C-alpha atoms as one frame of an Amber mdcrd trajectory, in Angstrom:
protein
 -36.139-110.602  17.098 -32.830-108.744  16.206 -32.038-104.848  16.311 -33.284
-103.916  12.758 -36.465-105.984  13.237 -37.297-104.156  16.257 -36.174-100.665
  14.663 -38.628-101.522  11.868 -41.340-102.287  14.385 -41.023 -99.307  16.078
 -40.715 -97.095  12.665 -43.731 -98.835  11.616 -45.862 -98.000  14.711 -44.608
 -94.479  14.712 -45.438 -94.177  10.972 -49.012 -92.559  11.501 -49.386 -88.728
  12.455 -52.102 -89.544  15.134 -49.185 -91.908  16.677 -46.432 -89.613  16.721
 -48.570 -86.733  18.294 -49.504 -89.293  20.998 -45.844 -90.350  21.535 -44.585
 -86.340  21.261 -47.204 -85.832  24.257 -46.493 -88.802  26.178 -42.940 -88.124
  26.434 -44.045 -84.833  28.127 -46.643 -85.937  30.592 -48.563 -89.350  31.279
 -51.943 -89.437  30.289 -55.031 -91.369  29.989 -57.169 -92.454  27.049 -59.959
 -89.591  27.526 -57.115 -86.604  27.776 -55.336 -88.249  24.546 -59.005 -88.471
  22.908 -59.716 -84.872  23.837 -56.309 -83.230  22.947 -56.246 -85.035  19.498
 -60.352 -84.659  18.901 -60.448 -88.519  17.730 -63.284 -91.101  18.896 -62.281
 -93.067  21.840 -62.020 -96.309  19.577 -59.364 -94.788  17.391 -57.684 -93.560
  20.033 -57.509 -96.798  21.670 -56.741 -98.600  18.629 -53.530 -96.516  18.181
 -52.438 -96.718  21.786 -52.569-100.510  21.316 -50.233 -99.983  18.234 -47.456
 -98.340  20.469 -48.029-100.594  23.268 -47.628-103.607  21.016 -44.470-102.182
  19.719 -43.046-101.949  22.776 -43.236 -97.986  22.920 -45.466 -97.200  25.718
 -46.865 -98.965  28.693 -49.950 -98.190  30.681 -49.994 -97.882  34.381 -53.371
 -98.802  36.333 -54.810 -96.109  38.621 -58.255 -97.317  39.988 -60.529 -97.401
  36.703 -58.043 -95.186  34.624 -54.982 -96.483  32.532 -52.114 -93.488  32.416
 -49.701 -94.114  29.692 -45.989 -93.309  29.177 -43.330 -93.922  26.674 -40.662
 -96.328  28.241 -38.630 -97.271  24.808 -35.615 -95.599  24.592 -35.157 -95.865
  20.847 -38.615 -94.806  20.596 -37.469 -91.738  23.161 -34.634 -91.142  20.764
 -36.530 -91.237  17.426 -39.415 -88.839  18.878 -36.416 -86.305  20.082 -35.390
 -86.451  16.559 -38.558 -85.727  15.197 -39.242 -82.842  17.365
């Protein structure tokens, strides 16, 4: 995948307001699905779907802590885009 295709994938993944909010929050703190769901007021299934899209685009990564998965932003281009938006 060339850099334009990868950039396009990241832009597509960030093109939803809830995913922008999730990415912005994860830049500041690692969080799990329950915490994100509570902050955004979204159903768990919707929150998980948004996290999956961000993960599939390579923007975030989950780290297991017991039964909980904590997510954080790992993609530098995604970080830069979020800083520009902020």
